[in-house]
N, CA and C atoms as an extended XYZ file, in Angstrom:
582
Properties=species:S:1:pos:R:3:atomname:S:1:resname:S:1:resid:I:1 pbc="F F F"
N        24.087      -88.448      158.883 N   MET     1
C        25.256      -88.254      158.127 CA  MET     1
C        25.553      -89.121      156.815 C   MET     1
N        26.180      -88.332      156.021 N   LYS     2
C        26.466      -88.653      154.684 CA  LYS     2
C        27.491      -89.758      154.528 C   LYS     2
N        27.481      -90.892      153.793 N   LEU     3
C        28.245      -91.758      153.688 CA  LEU     3
C        28.669      -91.930      152.174 C   LEU     3
N        29.952      -92.598      152.115 N   ARG     4
C        30.486      -92.864      150.602 CA  ARG     4
C        30.641      -94.209      150.584 C   ARG     4
N        29.853      -94.997      149.629 N   PHE     5
C        29.824      -96.459      149.346 CA  PHE     5
C        30.547      -96.723      147.950 C   PHE     5
N        31.655      -97.754      148.344 N   GLY     6
C        32.148      -98.194      147.027 CA  GLY     6
C        31.562      -99.465      146.697 C   GLY     6
N        31.145      -99.878      145.351 N   ILE     7
C        30.394     -100.759      144.864 CA  ILE     7
C        30.885     -101.333      143.777 C   ILE     7
N        31.408     -102.644      143.951 N   ASP     8
C        31.982     -103.491      142.729 CA  ASP     8
C        30.719     -103.853      141.906 C   ASP     8
N        31.055     -104.089      140.732 N   ILE     9
C        29.822     -104.469      139.850 CA  ILE     9
C        29.825     -106.049      139.698 C   ILE     9
N        30.609     -106.736      139.047 N   ASP    10
C        30.429     -108.014      138.958 CA  ASP    10
C        30.359     -109.059      139.856 C   ASP    10
N        29.194     -109.683      140.089 N   GLY    11
C        29.136     -110.597      141.211 CA  GLY    11
C        28.698     -109.799      142.623 C   GLY    11
N        28.583     -108.370      142.447 N   THR    12
C        28.091     -107.850      143.494 CA  THR    12
C        26.907     -106.960      143.477 C   THR    12
N        26.633     -106.465      142.306 N   ILE    13
C        25.255     -106.009      141.981 CA  ILE    13
C        24.830     -106.477      140.540 C   ILE    13
N        25.545     -107.383      139.775 N   LYS    14
C        25.162     -108.029      138.603 CA  LYS    14
C        25.455     -109.640      138.815 C   LYS    14
N        24.516     -110.289      138.256 N   ASP    15
C        24.880     -111.854      138.231 CA  ASP    15
C        25.700     -112.246      137.075 C   ASP    15
N        27.161     -111.651      137.262 N   THR    16
C        27.837     -111.969      135.878 CA  THR    16
C        28.283     -113.396      135.710 C   THR    16
N        28.278     -114.005      136.890 N   HIS    17
C        28.700     -115.494      137.000 CA  HIS    17
C        27.756     -116.327      136.030 C   HIS    17
N        26.488     -116.136      136.163 N   ARG    18
C        25.370     -116.828      135.552 CA  ARG    18
C        25.521     -116.387      133.848 C   ARG    18
N        25.750     -115.145      133.597 N   ALA    19
C        25.855     -114.855      132.261 CA  ALA    19
C        27.150     -115.353      131.525 C   ALA    19
N        28.135     -115.470      132.301 N   ALA    20
C        29.482     -115.859      131.731 CA  ALA    20
C        29.127     -117.361      131.412 C   ALA    20
N        28.567     -118.241      132.391 N   VAL    21
C        28.479     -119.683      132.119 CA  VAL    21
C        27.635     -119.947      130.889 C   VAL    21
N        26.475     -119.040      130.681 N   GLU    22
C        25.542     -119.037      129.587 CA  GLU    22
C        26.304     -118.981      128.317 C   GLU    22
N        27.257     -117.882      128.376 N   ILE    23
C        27.936     -117.486      127.036 CA  ILE    23
C        29.174     -118.634      126.836 C   ILE    23
N        29.713     -119.054      127.891 N   TYR    24
C        30.702     -120.157      127.615 CA  TYR    24
C        30.187     -121.387      127.153 C   TYR    24
N        28.914     -121.699      127.463 N   ASN    25
C        28.153     -122.915      127.095 CA  ASN    25
C        27.924     -122.946      125.507 C   ASN    25
N        27.435     -121.578      125.250 N   LYS    26
C        27.285     -121.464      123.739 CA  LYS    26
C        28.676     -121.666      122.865 C   LYS    26
N        29.609     -120.897      123.527 N   GLU    27
C        30.856     -121.054      122.778 CA  GLU    27
C        31.583     -122.226      122.752 C   GLU    27
N        31.245     -123.194      123.569 N   PHE    28
C        32.040     -124.375      123.695 CA  PHE    28
C        30.980     -125.604      123.345 C   PHE    28
N        29.664     -125.383      123.205 N   GLY    29
C        28.885     -126.304      122.981 CA  GLY    29
C        28.676     -127.355      123.995 C   GLY    29
N        28.658     -126.706      125.453 N   LYS    30
C        28.493     -127.514      126.402 CA  LYS    30
C        27.134     -127.054      127.134 C   LYS    30
N        26.642     -127.968      128.120 N   ALA    31
C        25.479     -127.543      128.989 CA  ALA    31
C        25.950     -127.645      130.602 C   ALA    31
N        26.871     -126.841      130.965 N   VAL    32
C        27.636     -126.664      132.328 CA  VAL    32
C        26.465     -125.936      133.000 C   VAL    32
N        26.165     -126.279      134.291 N   LEU    33
C        25.192     -125.757      134.997 CA  LEU    33
C        25.652     -124.807      136.094 C   LEU    33
N        25.184     -123.642      136.385 N   ILE    34
C        25.819     -122.624      137.346 CA  ILE    34
C        26.138     -123.247      138.503 C   ILE    34
N        25.279     -124.171      139.116 N   GLU    35
C        25.520     -125.052      140.341 CA  GLU    35
C        26.922     -125.843      140.242 C   GLU    35
N        27.362     -126.192      138.965 N   ASP    36
C        28.549     -126.864      139.031 CA  ASP    36
C        29.784     -126.013      138.709 C   ASP    36
N        29.667     -124.789      138.922 N   VAL    37
C        30.775     -123.851      138.932 CA  VAL    37
C        30.910     -123.082      140.095 C   VAL    37
N        31.520     -123.898      141.275 N   PRO    38
C        31.747     -123.266      142.470 CA  PRO    38
C        33.011     -122.514      142.557 C   PRO    38
N        33.690     -122.268      141.660 N   ASP    39
C        34.833     -121.374      141.526 CA  ASP    39
C        34.570     -119.892      141.094 C   ASP    39
N        35.426     -119.206      141.327 N   PHE    40
C        35.377     -117.558      140.686 CA  PHE    40
C        35.444     -117.802      139.064 C   PHE    40
N        36.630     -118.609      138.794 N   TYR    41
C        37.009     -118.585      137.335 CA  TYR    41
C        36.270     -119.779      136.802 C   TYR    41
N        36.114     -119.638      135.457 N   LEU    42
C        35.378     -120.594      134.669 CA  LEU    42
C        36.385     -121.743      133.989 C   LEU    42
N        37.591     -121.813      134.354 N   ASP    43
C        38.505     -122.589      133.473 CA  ASP    43
C        38.130     -124.272      133.717 C   ASP    43
N        38.178     -124.433      134.986 N   LYS    44
C        38.068     -125.997      135.160 CA  LYS    44
C        36.772     -126.540      134.691 C   LYS    44
N        35.602     -126.128      134.838 N   PRO    45
C        34.508     -126.612      134.313 CA  PRO    45
C        34.306     -126.544      132.842 C   PRO    45
N        35.142     -125.725      132.181 N   PHE    46
C        35.007     -125.849      130.639 CA  PHE    46
C        36.350     -126.474      130.026 C   PHE    46
N        37.200     -126.935      131.127 N   GLY    47
C        38.575     -127.687      130.487 CA  GLY    47
C        39.336     -126.799      129.922 C   GLY    47
N        39.577     -125.517      130.569 N   LEU    48
C        40.756     -124.773      130.062 CA  LEU    48
C        41.821     -124.461      131.105 C   LEU    48
N        42.873     -124.291      130.422 N   THR    49
C        44.048     -123.855      131.250 CA  THR    49
C        43.844     -122.346      131.730 C   THR    49
N        44.438     -122.054      132.803 N   PRO    50
C        44.278     -120.532      133.211 CA  PRO    50
C        44.568     -119.465      132.116 C   PRO    50
N        45.683     -119.854      131.288 N   GLN    51
C        46.117     -118.963      130.108 CA  GLN    51
C        44.952     -119.085      129.143 C   GLN    51
N        44.375     -120.207      128.604 N   GLU    52
C        43.300     -120.239      127.895 CA  GLU    52
C        42.068     -119.552      128.378 C   GLU    52
N        41.694     -119.573      129.659 N   GLY    53
C        40.569     -118.906      130.368 CA  GLY    53
C        40.825     -117.623      130.254 C   GLY    53
N        41.840     -117.085      130.548 N   ARG    54
C        42.211     -115.576      130.428 CA  ARG    54
C        41.851     -114.910      129.032 C   ARG    54
N        42.445     -115.709      127.944 N   LYS    55
C        42.152     -115.227      126.646 CA  LYS    55
C        40.707     -115.525      126.201 C   LYS    55
N        39.944     -116.458      126.581 N   THR    56
C        38.708     -116.690      126.356 CA  THR    56
C        37.853     -115.512      126.851 C   THR    56
N        38.012     -115.157      128.185 N   TRP    57
C        37.393     -114.109      128.904 CA  TRP    57
C        37.445     -112.955      128.166 C   TRP    57
N        38.702     -112.464      127.705 N   ARG    58
C        39.099     -111.285      127.119 CA  ARG    58
C        38.315     -111.301      125.953 C   ARG    58
N        38.168     -112.375      125.017 N   ARG    59
C        37.393     -112.392      123.910 CA  ARG    59
C        35.961     -112.243      124.026 C   ARG    59
N        35.528     -112.723      125.137 N   LEU    60
C        33.909     -112.803      125.228 CA  LEU    60
C        33.348     -111.765      126.349 C   LEU    60
N        34.274     -110.887      127.146 N   GLU    61
C        33.955     -110.151      128.134 CA  GLU    61
C        32.816     -109.358      127.609 C   GLU    61
N        32.906     -108.411      126.484 N   GLU    62
C        31.977     -107.301      126.085 CA  GLU    62
C        30.583     -108.213      126.200 C   GLU    62
N        30.469     -109.291      125.541 N   LYS    63
C        29.272     -110.121      125.414 CA  LYS    63
C        28.665     -110.386      126.917 C   LYS    63
N        29.683     -110.854      127.705 N   ILE    64
C        29.333     -111.321      129.126 CA  ILE    64
C        28.728     -109.920      129.920 C   ILE    64
N        29.472     -108.932      129.857 N   TYR    65
C        29.049     -107.750      130.475 CA  TYR    65
C        27.907     -106.968      130.042 C   TYR    65
N        27.584     -107.310      128.865 N   THR    66
C        26.115     -106.749      128.126 CA  THR    66
C        25.046     -107.567      128.899 C   THR    66
N        25.178     -109.022      128.883 N   LEU    67
C        24.136     -109.835      129.387 CA  LEU    67
C        24.334     -109.850      130.915 C   LEU    67
N        23.186     -110.445      131.564 N   GLY    68
C        23.226     -110.694      132.900 CA  GLY    68
C        22.318     -109.437      133.636 C   GLY    68
N        21.547     -110.090      134.503 N   LEU    69
C        20.542     -109.375      135.202 CA  LEU    69
C        21.066     -108.821      136.775 C   LEU    69
N        20.691     -107.798      137.173 N   PRO    70
C        21.109     -107.290      138.340 CA  PRO    70
C        20.700     -108.103      139.497 C   PRO    70
N        21.406     -108.187      140.784 N   LEU    71
C        20.997     -108.780      141.825 CA  LEU    71
C        19.741     -108.365      142.203 C   LEU    71
N        18.830     -109.164      142.816 N   PRO    72
C        17.568     -108.627      143.404 CA  PRO    72
C        17.871     -107.467      144.323 C   PRO    72
N        17.036     -106.278      144.268 N   HIS    73
C        17.121     -105.358      145.242 CA  HIS    73
C        18.214     -104.477      145.077 C   HIS    73
N        19.258     -104.741      144.264 N   ALA    74
C        20.466     -103.904      144.344 CA  ALA    74
C        20.401     -102.598      143.823 C   ALA    74
N        19.501     -102.249      142.680 N   SER    75
C        19.321     -101.041      142.249 CA  SER    75
C        18.533     -100.209      143.289 C   SER    75
N        17.514     -100.734      143.808 N   GLU    76
C        16.521     -100.120      144.460 CA  GLU    76
C        17.162      -99.663      145.759 C   GLU    76
N        18.004     -100.473      146.353 N   VAL    77
C        18.562     -100.006      147.567 CA  VAL    77
C        19.757      -98.986      147.347 C   VAL    77
N        20.395      -99.075      146.254 N   LEU    78
C        21.484      -98.019      145.841 CA  LEU    78
C        20.778      -96.624      145.674 C   LEU    78
N        19.706      -96.768      145.089 N   ASN    79
C        18.972      -95.487      144.728 CA  ASN    79
C        18.453      -94.937      146.001 C   ASN    79
N        17.914      -95.647      146.886 N   ASN    80
C        17.377      -95.135      148.050 CA  ASN    80
C        18.520      -94.579      149.015 C   ASN    80
N        19.665      -95.099      148.932 N   LEU    81
C        20.900      -94.626      149.661 CA  LEU    81
C        21.191      -93.199      149.007 C   LEU    81
N        21.092      -93.116      147.888 N   VAL    82
C        21.462      -91.908      147.096 CA  VAL    82
C        20.337      -90.876      147.531 C   VAL    82
N        19.163      -91.355      147.489 N   LYS    83
C        18.006      -90.373      147.887 CA  LYS    83
C        18.148      -89.789      149.348 C   LYS    83
N        18.595      -90.544      150.273 N   GLU    84
C        18.974      -90.329      151.591 CA  GLU    84
C        20.141      -89.422      151.770 C   GLU    84
N        20.834      -89.083      150.508 N   GLY    85
C        21.987      -88.073      150.656 CA  GLY    85
C        23.349      -88.680      150.594 C   GLY    85
N        23.460      -90.024      150.475 N   HIS    86
C        24.661      -90.962      150.456 CA  HIS    86
C        25.375      -90.750      149.022 C   HIS    86
N        26.474      -91.166      148.924 N   GLU    87
C        27.041      -91.174      147.692 CA  GLU    87
C        27.654      -92.592      147.437 C   GLU    87
N        27.323      -92.886      146.119 N   VAL    88
C        27.797      -94.193      145.558 CA  VAL    88
C        28.835      -94.211      144.351 C   VAL    88
N        29.711      -94.978      144.615 N   TYR    89
C        30.770      -94.926      143.433 CA  TYR    89
C        30.960      -96.526      143.025 C   TYR    89
N        30.898      -96.634      141.723 N   PHE    90
C        31.163      -98.006      141.168 CA  PHE    90
C        32.595      -98.160      140.682 C   PHE    90
N        33.136      -98.989      141.539 N   ILE    91
C        34.649      -99.350      141.435 CA  ILE    91
C        34.765     -100.657      141.048 C   ILE    91
N        35.258     -100.858      139.618 N   THR    92
C        35.377     -102.224      139.102 CA  THR    92
C        36.739     -102.270      138.528 C   THR    92
N        37.266     -103.537      138.290 N   ALA    93
C        38.504     -103.945      137.963 CA  ALA    93
C        38.244     -104.312      136.370 C   ALA    93
N        36.991     -103.985      135.904 N   ARG    94
C        36.869     -104.089      134.270 CA  ARG    94
C        37.715     -103.344      133.675 C   ARG    94
N        38.333     -103.686      132.434 N   PRO    95
C        39.230     -102.737      131.973 CA  PRO    95
C        38.771     -101.418      131.338 C   PRO    95
N        39.396     -100.359      131.373 N   GLY    96
C        38.876      -99.083      130.961 CA  GLY    96
C        38.857      -98.941      129.483 C   GLY    96
N        38.886      -99.994      128.555 N   MET    97
C        38.896      -99.570      127.019 CA  MET    97
C        37.540      -99.243      126.792 C   MET    97
N        37.422      -98.365      125.791 N   GLU    98
C        36.223      -97.637      125.444 CA  GLU    98
C        34.925      -98.516      125.437 C   GLU    98
N        35.196      -99.729      124.604 N   LYS    99
C        33.939     -100.514      124.172 CA  LYS    99
C        33.422     -101.099      125.616 C   LYS    99
N        34.409     -101.277      126.567 N   ILE   100
C        33.890     -101.856      127.836 CA  ILE   100
C        33.286     -100.931      128.660 C   ILE   100
N        33.881      -99.833      128.772 N   ARG   101
C        33.364      -98.773      129.591 CA  ARG   101
C        32.032      -98.305      128.900 C   ARG   101
N        31.720      -98.400      127.731 N   ARG   102
C        30.472      -97.914      127.104 CA  ARG   102
C        29.469      -99.155      127.425 C   ARG   102
N        29.804     -100.435      127.365 N   VAL   103
C        28.850     -101.350      127.758 CA  VAL   103
C        28.436     -101.448      129.092 C   VAL   103
N        29.541     -101.029      130.126 N   THR   104
C        29.180     -100.842      131.487 CA  THR   104
C        28.248      -99.675      131.688 C   THR   104
N        28.377      -98.470      131.293 N   LYS   105
C        27.488      -97.365      131.327 CA  LYS   105
C        26.081      -97.588      130.827 C   LYS   105
N        25.999      -98.244      129.855 N   VAL   106
C        24.703      -98.754      129.286 CA  VAL   106
C        23.859      -99.649      130.290 C   VAL   106
N        24.675     -100.728      130.653 N   TRP   107
C        24.197     -101.509      131.576 CA  TRP   107
C        23.621     -100.887      132.929 C   TRP   107
N        24.486      -99.882      133.441 N   LEU   108
C        23.900      -99.432      134.823 CA  LEU   108
C        22.930      -98.451      134.549 C   LEU   108
N        22.768      -97.908      133.501 N   LYS   109
C        21.584      -96.995      133.210 CA  LYS   109
C        20.411      -97.776      132.838 C   LYS   109
N        20.489      -98.813      132.010 N   LYS   110
C        19.502      -99.787      131.559 CA  LYS   110
C        18.722     -100.413      132.857 C   LYS   110
N        19.499     -100.753      133.756 N   HIS   111
C        19.082     -101.313      134.972 CA  HIS   111
C        18.764     -100.469      136.037 C   HIS   111
N        18.666      -99.063      135.835 N   ASN   112
C        18.364      -98.007      136.846 CA  ASN   112
C        19.105      -97.854      138.092 C   ASN   112
N        20.527      -98.001      137.812 N   PHE   113
C        21.454      -97.740      139.004 CA  PHE   113
C        21.801      -96.443      138.901 C   PHE   113
N        22.062      -95.934      140.166 N   PRO   114
C        22.394      -94.427      140.515 CA  PRO   114
C        23.767      -94.076      139.782 C   PRO   114
N        23.991      -94.301      138.424 N   TYR   115
C        25.088      -93.816      137.695 CA  TYR   115
C        25.066      -92.390      137.229 C   TYR   115
N        25.856      -91.610      137.672 N   ASN   116
C        25.564      -90.051      137.260 CA  ASN   116
C        26.692      -89.483      136.311 C   ASN   116
N        27.395      -90.414      135.616 N   GLY   117
C        28.433      -89.802      134.734 CA  GLY   117
C        29.833      -89.695      135.233 C   GLY   117
N        29.854      -89.490      136.518 N   SER   118
C        31.287      -89.298      137.207 CA  SER   118
C        31.465      -90.367      138.299 C   SER   118
N        30.670      -91.188      138.569 N   ASN   119
C        30.895      -92.214      139.585 CA  ASN   119
C        31.302      -93.609      139.324 C   ASN   119
N        32.009      -93.747      138.206 N   LEU   120
C        32.394      -94.903      137.665 CA  LEU   120
C        33.671      -95.158      137.559 C   LEU   120
N        34.475      -95.885      138.173 N   HIS   121
C        35.978      -95.838      138.497 CA  HIS   121
C        36.440      -97.419      137.861 C   HIS   121
N        36.884      -97.296      136.377 N   MET   122
C        37.112      -98.683      135.822 CA  MET   122
C        38.730      -98.901      135.971 C   MET   122
N        38.955     -100.282      135.630 N   ASN   123
C        40.413     -100.573      135.659 CA  ASN   123
C        40.896     -100.472      136.999 C   ASN   123
N        40.073     -100.630      138.007 N   SER   124
C        40.681     -100.498      139.545 CA  SER   124
C        41.248     -101.717      139.958 C   SER   124
N        42.257     -102.021      139.558 N   ILE   125
C        43.076     -103.349      139.950 CA  ILE   125
C        43.368     -103.145      141.696 C   ILE   125
N        43.664     -102.141      142.051 N   ASN   126
C        43.928     -101.925      143.603 CA  ASN   126
C        42.753     -101.274      144.210 C   ASN   126
N        41.617     -101.724      144.525 N   LYS   127
C        40.385     -101.120      144.748 CA  LYS   127
C        40.606     -100.499      146.181 C   LYS   127
N        41.431     -100.896      147.065 N   ALA   128
C        41.770     -100.268      148.356 CA  ALA   128
C        42.343      -98.881      148.136 C   ALA   128
N        43.213      -98.615      147.100 N   LYS   129
C        43.879      -97.407      146.910 CA  LYS   129
C        42.779      -96.488      146.277 C   LYS   129
N        41.984      -96.912      145.421 N   VAL   130
C        40.974      -96.015      144.887 CA  VAL   130
C        39.925      -95.775      146.010 C   VAL   130
N        39.570      -96.718      146.721 N   ALA   131
C        38.797      -96.399      147.676 CA  ALA   131
C        39.193      -95.383      148.839 C   ALA   131
N        40.551      -95.328      149.108 N   LYS   132
C        41.072      -94.449      150.006 CA  LYS   132
C        41.076      -93.086      149.425 C   LYS   132
N        41.476      -93.069      148.082 N   LYS   133
C        41.575      -91.735      147.358 CA  LYS   133
C        39.984      -91.028      147.314 C   LYS   133
N        38.940      -92.041      147.141 N   LEU   134
C        37.594      -91.319      147.286 CA  LEU   134
C        37.157      -91.033      148.609 C   LEU   134
N        37.684      -91.722      149.583 N   GLY   135
C        37.175      -91.476      151.089 CA  GLY   135
C        35.973      -92.421      151.267 C   GLY   135
N        36.154      -93.663      150.522 N   ILE   136
C        34.886      -94.535      150.917 CA  ILE   136
C        34.907      -95.018      152.276 C   ILE   136
N        33.632      -94.994      152.880 N   ASP   137
C        33.367      -95.390      154.143 CA  ASP   137
C        33.122      -96.849      154.217 C   ASP   137
N        32.436      -97.570      153.282 N   LEU   138
C        32.164      -98.907      153.209 CA  LEU   138
C        32.047      -99.441      151.760 C   LEU   138
N        32.716     -100.528      151.567 N   PHE   139
C        32.880     -101.075      150.340 CA  PHE   139
C        32.253     -102.460      150.120 C   PHE   139
N        31.490     -102.912      148.920 N   PHE   140
C        30.838     -104.144      148.775 CA  PHE   140
C        31.562     -104.775      147.677 C   PHE   140
N        31.949     -105.950      148.075 N   GLU   141
C        32.994     -106.728      147.062 CA  GLU   141
C        32.630     -108.135      147.126 C   GLU   141
N        32.756     -108.988      146.034 N   ASP   142
C        32.646     -110.647      146.137 CA  ASP   142
C        33.907     -111.184      145.902 C   ASP   142
N        34.910     -110.649      145.047 N   ALA   143
C        35.908     -111.406      144.638 CA  ALA   143
C        37.132     -111.546      145.686 C   ALA   143
N        37.670     -112.675      145.732 N   GLU   144
C        38.808     -113.157      146.724 CA  GLU   144
C        39.963     -112.092      146.665 C   GLU   144
N        40.551     -111.770      145.584 N   GLU   145
C        41.660     -111.061      145.236 CA  GLU   145
C        41.297     -109.467      145.862 C   GLU   145
N        40.236     -109.023      145.512 N   HIS   146
C        39.967     -107.745      145.980 CA  HIS   146
C        39.512     -107.648      147.390 C   HIS   146
N        38.843     -108.576      147.908 N   LEU   147
C        38.500     -108.600      149.077 CA  LEU   147
C        39.849     -108.691      150.207 C   LEU   147
N        40.856     -109.379      149.598 N   ASN   148
C        42.087     -109.483      150.416 CA  ASN   148
C        42.774     -108.049      150.328 C   ASN   148
N        42.833     -107.434      149.160 N   LYS   149
C        43.473     -105.946      149.222 CA  LYS   149
C        42.673     -105.027      150.052 C   LYS   149
N        41.344     -105.009      150.013 N   LEU   150
C        40.519     -104.188      150.671 CA  LEU   150
C        40.698     -104.275      152.213 C   LEU   150
N        40.646     -105.463      152.515 N   VAL   151
C        41.073     -105.743      154.041 CA  VAL   151
C        42.330     -105.184      154.477 C   VAL   151
N        43.315     -105.842      153.720 N   SER   152
C        44.872     -105.348      154.092 CA  SER   152
C        44.981     -104.140      153.906 C   SER   152
N        44.194     -103.161      153.230 N   GLY   153
C        44.289     -101.764      153.147 CA  GLY   153
C        43.503     -101.018      154.128 C   GLY   153
N        42.696     -101.717      154.845 N   GLY   154
C        42.025     -101.185      156.144 CA  GLY   154
C        40.673     -100.625      155.632 C   GLY   154
N        40.113     -100.932      154.470 N   ILE   155
C        38.741     -100.467      154.093 CA  ILE   155
C        37.697     -101.321      154.586 C   ILE   155
N        36.879     -100.558      155.287 N   PRO   156
C        35.663     -101.562      155.904 CA  PRO   156
C        34.905     -102.095      154.712 C   PRO   156
N        34.714     -103.508      154.793 N   THR   157
C        34.302     -104.147      153.645 CA  THR   157
C        33.123     -104.985      154.061 C   THR   157
N        32.131     -105.236      153.131 N   ILE   158
C        30.933     -106.163      153.159 CA  ILE   158
C        31.315     -107.172      152.046 C   ILE   158
N        31.165     -108.343      152.365 N   VAL   159
C        31.232     -109.502      151.397 CA  VAL   159
C        29.850     -109.731      150.979 C   VAL   159
N        29.561     -109.667      149.648 N   VAL   160
C        28.440     -109.854      148.956 CA  VAL   160
C        28.413     -111.430      148.627 C   VAL   160
N        27.656     -112.322      149.337 N   ASP   161
C        27.830     -113.755      149.385 CA  ASP   161
C        27.794     -114.315      147.756 C   ASP   161
N        28.680     -115.303      147.631 N   ALA   162
C        28.595     -116.142      146.291 CA  ALA   162
C        29.228     -117.531      146.706 C   ALA   162
N        28.802     -118.534      145.810 N   CYS   163
C        29.352     -119.939      146.234 CA  CYS   163
C        30.818     -119.818      146.243 C   CYS   163
N        31.467     -119.058      145.517 N   TYR   164
C        32.916     -118.932      145.375 CA  TYR   164
C        33.584     -118.346      146.525 C   TYR   164
N        32.837     -117.597      147.424 N   ASN   165
C        33.519     -116.776      148.438 CA  ASN   165
C        33.279     -117.124      150.013 C   ASN   165
N        32.383     -118.240      150.022 N   ARG   166
C        31.808     -118.599      151.342 CA  ARG   166
C        32.995     -119.053      152.516 C   ARG   166
N        34.211     -119.390      151.888 N   HIS   167
C        35.187     -119.781      152.858 CA  HIS   167
C        36.209     -118.622      153.255 C   HIS   167
N        35.710     -117.405      152.517 N   LEU   168
C        36.704     -116.164      152.736 CA  LEU   168
C        36.152     -115.481      153.894 C   LEU   168
N        37.130     -114.790      154.614 N   HIS   169
C        36.670     -113.588      155.685 CA  HIS   169
C        35.677     -113.746      156.571 C   HIS   169
N        35.686     -114.957      157.211 N   PRO   170
C        34.554     -115.270      158.144 CA  PRO   170
C        34.174     -113.968      159.150 C   PRO   170
N        34.969     -113.156      159.334 N   ASN   171
C        34.800     -112.319      160.346 CA  ASN   171
C        34.252     -110.933      159.861 C   ASN   171
N        34.200     -110.841      158.365 N   LEU   172
C        33.641     -109.861      157.683 CA  LEU   172
C        31.997     -109.887      157.801 C   LEU   172
N        31.488     -108.940      157.910 N   PRO   173
C        29.997     -108.869      157.459 CA  PRO   173
C        29.723     -109.397      156.182 C   PRO   173
N        28.537     -109.993      155.967 N   ARG   174
C        28.247     -110.658      154.703 CA  ARG   174
C        26.667     -110.380      154.398 C   ARG   174
N        26.422     -110.186      153.055 N   ILE   175
C        24.964     -110.099      152.740 CA  ILE   175
C        24.536     -111.056      151.772 C   ILE   175
N        23.268     -111.582      151.836 N   THR   176
C        22.774     -112.586      150.912 CA  THR   176
C        21.528     -111.754      150.183 C   THR   176
N        21.171     -110.518      150.830 N   ASP   177
C        20.156     -109.822      150.136 CA  ASP   177
C        20.494     -108.392      150.318 C   ASP   177
N        20.183     -107.455      149.150 N   TRP   178
C        20.783     -106.144      149.406 CA  TRP   178
C        19.884     -105.374      150.251 C   TRP   178
N        18.744     -106.040      150.509 N   ARG   179
C        18.070     -105.116      151.420 CA  ARG   179
C        18.684     -105.203      153.014 C   ARG   179
N        19.584     -106.078      153.234 N   ASP   180
C        20.325     -106.066      154.488 CA  ASP   180
C        21.140     -104.945      154.718 C   ASP   180
N        21.411     -104.201      153.594 N   VAL   181
C        22.247     -103.140      153.651 CA  VAL   181
C        21.813     -102.053      154.650 C   VAL   181
N        20.346     -101.618      154.609 N   TYR   182
C        19.732     -100.588      155.416 CA  TYR   182
C        20.318     -100.819      156.908 C   TYR   182
N        20.206     -101.999      157.454 N   GLU   183
C        20.521     -102.266      158.867 CA  GLU   183
C        22.189     -101.899      158.959 C   GLU   183
N        22.902     -102.303      158.087 N   ILE   184
C        24.276     -102.163      158.091 CA  ILE   184
C        24.631     -100.596      158.075 C   ILE   184
N        24.145      -99.961      157.334 N   VAL   185
C        24.212      -98.471      157.162 CA  VAL   185
C        23.788      -97.677      158.409 C   VAL   185
N        22.705      -98.181      159.100 N   GLU   186
C        22.260      -97.452      160.133 CA  GLU   186
C        23.222      -97.893      161.324 C   GLU   186
N        23.717      -98.865      161.410 N   LYS   187
C        24.904      -99.254      162.495 CA  LYS   187
C        26.065      -98.473      162.202 C   LYS   187
N        26.531      -98.345      160.959 N   LEU   188
C        27.798      -97.568      160.624 CA  LEU   188
C        27.349      -96.072      160.985 C   LEU   188
N        26.205      -95.733      160.623 N   GLN   189
C        26.146      -94.070      161.120 CA  GLN   189
C        25.992      -93.867      162.469 C   GLN   189
N        25.548      -94.822      163.235 N   GLU   190
C        25.489      -94.712      164.780 CA  GLU   190
C        27.039      -94.720      165.219 C   GLU   190
N        27.890      -95.681      164.505 N   LEU   191
C        29.291      -95.737      165.070 CA  LEU   191
C        29.992      -94.314      164.831 C   LEU   191
N        29.721      -93.799      163.434 N   LYS   192
C        30.291      -92.570      163.165 CA  LYS   192
C        29.984      -91.475      163.896 C   LYS   192
N        28.726      -91.525      164.655 N   LYS   193
C        28.166      -90.418      165.489 CA  LYS   193
C        29.138      -90.462      166.822 C   LYS   193
N        29.742      -91.552      167.198 N   CYS   194
C        30.441      -91.563      168.610 CA  CYS   194
C        31.661      -90.760      168.524 C   CYS   194
């Protein structure tokens, strides 16, 4: 049975948090360790107000999105799912500006993700709405704001584990390794057959 998967990018298939801390360290001449950043936002560890944090992120986001490695096994697992006949849609809140769109496409291709030219949905502030429109069977997400909207929108969701989301949605399935997805997909297919 063919399934449709909604896949967030930052923190879900890409270690954006680590890349952002590296770039902020260079920008502010600091040596903040990734272990010292338990929050989703980098404002506190770098002494920024939320407003300064938003402006800094906007100014540096192209660099941040260019850097950063995929989470282990993410590309391999998603490619295997596509080979099995499933569909993968990358659904991200990244702004749809041309330079950010270009950086995102290049990164997905460079790291061998199953990006096909039409399965990238940017500027998805309400991912539940996008997921419903696309008929997503299962969504993979890490960020609190989006997890909350997906859950309240009734979208079956898997939490991709991160230090900043461990206190969230204890009843949702959670993965710490992308290879755990195979078992989840198998169970979902069994449920859909019933």
